[in-house]
C-alpha positions, 0 to 999 in steps of 0.5 A: 344496457337496461341494467346499467340505466336502472343502476344509474337511476337508483344511484344518489347524486353526489351533492354532499361531497361537493358541499364539503369541498366548497366548505373546505375551500372557503375555510382555507381562503378565510385562513389565508386571509387572516394569516396574511392580514396579521403578518401584514399588520405585524410589519406596520403596513396597516394605516391604523397601527401605532408609530414606531419610534427608533430614536430615543430623543424623539421618544422622549420628546413624544412622551413629553408632548403627550404629558403637556397635553394631558396636563393641559386637559386635566387643567381644563376639566378642573376649570370646568369642575370649578364652574359647576 
């Protein structure tokens, strides 16, 4: 019995392998999270994604409105430049 006790006292603790398991689990959790986020974002589920337009007429109107807004901004910038 004393031989088994002495052998256990000389044995190294198995700390390194448990750290490797924790690191592997952490890497898997992060990868699953990132992949899930990308898939969720690809389907337009994120609040900051751009609006998808399926109607060509709506797309034309949106681009026209955007052009009018940009035209107004450039006119205001020209007015500011003239003042300076």
